[in-house]
C-alpha positions as CSV (number, residue, x, y, z in Angstrom):
1,M,-10.8,-6.3,-16.6
2,K,-7.3,-4.7,-16.2
3,K,-4.6,-6.8,-14.7
4,W,-2.8,-4.9,-12.0
5,N,1.0,-4.8,-12.0
6,C,1.7,-5.5,-8.4
7,I,5.5,-5.2,-8.8
8,S,5.4,-1.8,-7.2
9,V,3.6,-3.2,-4.2
10,V,6.1,-5.9,-3.8
11,L,9.0,-3.4,-4.1
12,A,7.5,-1.1,-1.5
13,V,7.0,-4.0,0.9
14,A,10.5,-5.3,0.3
15,V,12.0,-1.8,0.9
16,C,10.1,-1.5,4.2
17,I,10.1,-5.1,5.3
18,S,12.5,-4.6,8.1
19,G,10.6,-1.6,9.4
20,S,13.6,0.5,9.3
21,A,14.7,1.0,5.7
22,C,12.3,3.9,5.2
23,A,11.5,4.6,8.8
24,Q,11.7,8.0,10.4
25,T,12.7,6.3,13.6
26,P,13.9,2.7,14.0
27,A,11.1,0.1,14.5
28,S,10.9,-1.8,17.8
29,G,12.2,-5.4,17.7
30,K,8.7,-6.6,18.6
31,A,7.1,-4.9,15.6
32,V,9.7,-6.2,13.2
33,E,9.3,-9.7,14.7
34,L,5.5,-9.5,14.3
35,F,5.8,-8.2,10.7
36,Q,8.3,-11.0,9.7
37,K,6.2,-13.7,11.3
38,G,3.0,-12.3,9.6
39,M,4.7,-12.3,6.2
40,T,5.9,-15.9,6.8
41,M,2.3,-17.0,7.7
42,I,0.9,-15.3,4.6
43,K,3.5,-17.1,2.4
44,E,2.5,-20.4,4.1
45,G,-1.1,-19.7,3.1
46,K,-2.3,-18.7,6.6
47,L,-3.7,-15.4,5.3
48,N,-6.0,-14.4,8.1
49,E,-3.4,-15.1,10.8
50,G,-0.7,-13.4,8.9
51,L,-2.8,-10.3,8.3
52,E,-3.7,-10.1,11.9
53,L,0.0,-10.0,12.9
54,L,0.7,-7.3,10.3
55,K,-2.3,-5.3,11.7
56,Q,-0.7,-5.6,15.2
57,T,2.4,-3.8,14.0
58,T,0.2,-0.8,13.2
59,V,-1.3,-1.0,16.7
60,L,2.0,-1.5,18.4
61,E,3.6,1.5,16.6
62,P,0.7,3.6,15.3
63,E,2.9,6.6,14.6
64,K,5.1,4.8,12.1
65,P,3.9,5.3,8.6
66,D,6.0,2.3,7.4
67,W,3.7,-0.2,9.1
68,H,0.6,1.4,7.7
69,M,2.1,1.5,4.2
70,D,3.3,-2.1,4.4
71,Y,-0.1,-3.4,5.7
72,G,-2.0,-1.3,3.3
73,S,0.1,-2.4,0.3
74,I,-0.3,-6.1,1.2
75,L,-4.0,-5.6,1.6
76,F,-4.0,-3.9,-1.8
77,N,-2.2,-6.8,-3.4
78,I,-4.6,-9.3,-1.9
79,G,-7.7,-7.2,-2.7
80,A,-6.6,-6.6,-6.3
81,Q,-6.1,-10.4,-6.8
82,L,-9.5,-11.2,-5.4
83,F,-11.1,-8.4,-7.5
84,Q,-9.4,-9.7,-10.7
85,K,-10.8,-13.2,-9.9
86,G,-14.3,-11.8,-9.7
87,N,-14.6,-12.0,-5.9
88,T,-15.6,-8.4,-5.7
89,E,-17.7,-8.7,-2.5
90,T,-14.7,-10.3,-0.7
91,A,-12.3,-7.8,-2.2
92,K,-14.2,-4.6,-1.3
93,P,-13.7,-4.6,2.5
94,I,-10.0,-5.5,2.1
95,L,-9.5,-2.7,-0.4
96,Q,-11.4,-0.3,1.9
97,E,-9.0,-1.2,4.8
98,S,-6.1,-0.8,2.4
99,E,-7.3,2.7,1.5
100,R,-7.6,3.6,5.2
101,Q,-4.1,2.4,5.9
102,L,-2.5,4.1,2.9
103,L,-4.3,7.4,3.7
104,L,-3.0,7.2,7.3
105,A,0.5,6.5,6.0
106,T,0.4,9.6,3.7
107,D,-0.6,11.7,6.7
108,L,2.3,10.3,8.8
109,F,5.1,10.4,6.2
110,V,7.2,13.5,6.3
111,K,7.3,15.0,2.8
112,S,10.9,16.1,2.7
113,T,12.4,12.7,3.7
114,D,9.7,10.2,2.6
115,S,8.5,11.5,-0.7
116,A,9.0,8.2,-2.6
117,M,7.1,6.3,0.0
118,K,4.3,8.8,0.2
119,A,4.2,8.9,-3.6
120,Q,3.8,5.1,-3.6
121,C,0.8,5.3,-1.2
122,F,-0.9,7.9,-3.5
123,Y,-0.3,5.7,-6.5
124,L,-1.9,2.7,-4.8
125,L,-4.8,4.9,-3.8
126,G,-5.2,5.9,-7.4
127,E,-5.3,2.3,-8.4
128,I,-8.1,1.6,-5.9
129,Y,-10.1,4.6,-7.1
130,R,-9.6,3.8,-10.8
131,H,-10.2,0.1,-10.8
132,V,-12.5,-0.6,-7.9
133,I,-14.4,2.5,-7.0
134,N,-14.5,3.8,-10.6
135,D,-13.9,7.4,-9.6
136,K,-11.6,8.4,-12.4
137,E,-11.2,12.0,-11.3
138,K,-10.2,11.0,-7.8
139,A,-7.8,8.4,-9.2
140,K,-6.2,11.0,-11.5
141,S,-5.8,13.3,-8.5
142,F,-4.0,10.6,-6.5
143,Y,-1.7,9.9,-9.5
144,Q,-0.9,13.6,-9.8
145,Q,-0.2,13.8,-6.1
146,S,2.2,10.8,-6.5
147,L,4.0,12.6,-9.3
148,A,4.2,15.8,-7.4
149,L,6.2,14.0,-4.8
150,Y,8.2,11.7,-7.0
151,P,8.1,12.8,-10.7
152,Q,9.7,9.6,-12.0
153,H,7.1,7.2,-10.5
154,A,6.6,4.8,-13.4
155,G,3.2,3.5,-12.3
156,A,1.7,7.0,-11.9
157,L,3.2,8.1,-15.2
158,E,1.8,5.1,-17.0
159,A,-1.6,5.5,-15.3
160,L,-1.9,9.1,-16.3
161,K,-1.2,8.2,-19.9
162,G,-4.5,6.5,-19.8
163,F,-6.2,9.8,-19.0
164,G,-4.6,11.5,-22.0
165,K,-2.4,13.8,-19.8
């Protein structure tokens, strides 16, 4: 089983952790507070409680793609780790919610100003389709969409090498 390199996930979350680094509009103080508290709880091993707080940021500010990307990226990271450990039944619903959040983020990001963030979402969707759903054509399509927005995306470039592009 392939080991996922989750560095890009961590970088995406680190860039958006304040909710304003890649935001179209500044995040509310309440959303930032919920996000930071949720991240702290996850680091302390309180996964369910932390994820619930992160989910609340998407409810509090549903029009902000940052929160959906952050939440979807973190779910991806958790789901990928579970999947690698063989906990596929536990991983699948987490990765399905990750997919939903990342697709929503791609719809909300504005192409002209958020292409790197949108490209990262497409890359993560490609990873889900390639390694979990086993739909190589859809995965390839997501990687190509990532590169169309951000041609130097290292993860998407590397993934497409596996397809003989």
